[in-house]
C-alpha positions in Angstrom: -8.6 -53.8 -12.3 -7.5 -50.6 -13.5 -3.4 -51.0 -13.7 -0.7 -49.4 -11.5 -0.3 -46.1 -14.0 -1.5 -42.7 -12.5 -5.0 -41.1 -13.4 -5.2 -37.5 -14.0 -8.5 -36.0 -14.0 -8.5 -32.5 -16.6 -11.2 -30.6 -17.3 -12.5 -27.1 -16.4 -12.8 -25.2 -13.2 -16.2 -26.3 -10.9 -16.1 -29.9 -13.0 -15.6 -31.7 -10.0 -12.1 -32.7 -10.6 -11.0 -32.2 -6.8 -13.8 -33.7 -5.3 -14.1 -36.8 -8.0 -10.6 -37.9 -7.4 -10.6 -37.7 -4.2 -13.1 -40.3 -4.1 -11.9 -42.1 -6.8 -8.5 -42.4 -5.0 -10.2 -43.6 -1.6 -12.4 -46.7 -3.6 -8.4 -47.1 -5.5 -6.7 -47.6 -2.9 -4.5 -44.6 -4.1 -3.5 -41.1 -3.0 -4.8 -38.4 -4.4 -3.4 -35.1 -5.1 -4.0 -31.8 -6.7 -1.6 -30.1 -8.8 -2.9 -26.5 -7.8 -2.2 -27.6 -3.9 1.0 -28.8 -5.1 1.5 -25.2 -6.0 0.3 -23.3 -3.9 2.2 -25.5 -1.1 5.5 -24.7 -2.1 4.8 -21.0 -2.9 3.3 -20.4 0.2 0.2 -18.1 -1.7 -2.5 -19.4 -3.8 -3.2 -19.4 -6.9 -4.7 -16.0 -7.4 -1.7 -14.4 -5.8 0.3 -16.4 -7.6 -0.9 -14.9 -10.7 -1.3 -11.2 -9.6 2.2 -11.4 -8.8 4.1 -13.0 -10.4 1.9 -14.4 -13.5 0.5 -16.9 -15.2 3.8 -18.1 -17.0 5.4 -18.4 -13.9 2.0 -20.5 -12.6 2.2 -22.6 -15.5 5.7 -23.3 -15.4 5.2 -24.0 -11.8 2.8 -26.7 -12.3 4.2 -27.9 -15.6 7.0 -29.1 -12.5 4.7 -30.3 -10.3 3.1 -32.3 -13.4 6.6 -33.7 -14.5 7.0 -34.9 -10.8 3.7 -36.3 -9.9 3.9 -38.7 -13.2 6.9 -40.6 -11.8 4.3 -42.3 -9.7 2.2 -44.3 -10.5 -0.2 -44.9 -8.1 -2.1 -41.8 -8.1 -5.3 -40.0 -9.0 -3.7 -36.5 -9.9 -6.0 -33.3 -10.2 -5.1 -30.8 -13.1 -5.5 -27.4 -13.1 -8.2 -26.2 -15.9 -5.6 -24.9 -18.3 -2.8 -27.4 -17.4 -3.4 -29.1 -20.5 -2.8 -26.6 -23.0 1.0 -27.0 -22.4 1.4 -29.6 -25.0 4.7 -31.1 -22.7 1.7 -31.6 -19.8 -0.3 -33.2 -21.7 2.1 -35.6 -24.3 3.5 -36.4 -20.6 0.3 -36.7 -18.8 -1.2 -39.4 -22.0 2.2 -41.0 -22.2 2.5 -41.8 -17.9 -0.7 -42.3 -17.3 -4.6 -42.1 -19.1 -6.8 -38.9 -19.1 -10.1 -38.3 -17.7 -12.3 -35.3 -18.9 -15.1 -34.5 -16.9 -17.3 -32.6 -18.5 -19.8 -30.2 -17.2 -22.6 -27.2 -18.9 -22.1 -23.9 -18.6 -24.8 -23.5 -16.1 -23.4 -26.1 -13.4 -20.1 -24.3 -13.9 -21.5 -20.6 -13.0 -23.5 -22.3 -9.9 -20.3 -24.7 -8.8 -18.0 -21.4 -9.0 -20.3 -19.1 -7.7 -19.6 -20.2 -4.1 -15.7 -18.8 -4.7 -14.2 -15.6 -6.1 -10.4 -16.7 -5.7 -10.4 -17.8 -9.6 -7.5 -15.6 -10.8 -9.4 -16.0 -14.4 -12.6 -14.9 -13.7 -12.2 -12.3 -10.8 -13.7 -9.1 -11.0 -16.4 -9.8 -14.0 -19.9 -10.1 -13.4 -22.1 -12.5 -14.4 -22.4 -12.0 -17.7 -19.0 -11.3 -18.3 -17.6 -15.2 -16.2 -20.0 -16.8 -18.9 -18.7 -15.4 -21.5 -15.0 -15.8 -20.4 -16.4 -19.3 -19.7 -17.4 -19.8 -23.1 -14.5 -18.6 -24.5 -12.3 -20.6 -22.1 -14.1 -23.4 -23.2 -14.2 -23.3 -27.0 -10.1 -22.9 -27.0 -9.8 -26.1 -24.6 -11.9 -28.4 -26.4 -9.5 -29.5 -29.0 -6.9 -30.4 -25.7 -9.8 -31.2 -23.4 -11.3 -33.8 -26.0 -7.1 -35.9 -26.4 -8.6 -37.4 -22.9 -9.3 -41.3 -23.2 -11.8 -41.1 -21.1 -14.8 -38.7 -20.5 -17.4 -38.4 -18.3 -19.7 -35.7 -17.0 -20.6 -34.1 -14.2 -23.5 -32.1 -13.8 -25.4 -29.8 -11.0 -27.5 -33.1 -10.1 -24.9 -35.8 -9.7 -23.8 -36.9 -6.7 -19.9 -37.4 -6.7 -20.1 -41.2 -5.4 -22.4 -42.3 -8.2 -20.1 -40.5 -11.0 -17.3 -42.2 -9.1 -19.0 -45.1 -9.2 -19.2 -44.8 -13.2 -15.6 -44.0 -13.8 -14.3 -46.7 -12.3 -15.9 -48.7 -15.5 -15.0 -46.6 -17.6 -11.3 -46.7 -16.6 -11.7 -50.6 -16.6 -13.6 -51.2 -19.6 -10.9 -48.5 -21.7 -7.8 -50.8 -20.2 -9.8 -54.0 -20.3 -10.4 -53.3 -24.2 -6.9 -52.9 -25.2 -7.5 -48.8 -25.5 -4.1 -48.4 -23.2 -1.2 -47.4 -26.2 1.1 -47.2 -23.4 
């Protein structure tokens, strides 16, 4: 049994936060939200356009506002943008209000998954080698923030999302059952 606390999913772009989050929400009987989608809906434009027209600082401000808002609902599963937890106010808030799950994938898995889309503002215009280097740099930069997650799970190329969610539910139940919840 998972108590009524929001479940926040973090991890790098392409690790499967949206897919895993929507399946998890369905299995838990909760609503699923993606903060990137919330920001896009409120601004009426894509994340790429927000980055290019308004800048990353403006985007991060909007993202923080959305995170603060979704923290008020205990029956949510929320996919956070890959860089959201780098902002200490976001990281502290989600760890205080809910449980933070980090989804990990290898660089090769991330590259194969993001190859389908060319709308990633931090990687746009880069060739394959430059994308790999940028991903490695960002993963190293974000590692200490991702490490603060209370639960961690892997999602690789051959992972079946439904099986990943089954494992994640087990890990969440164990985390709450073993008194790991500090809130």
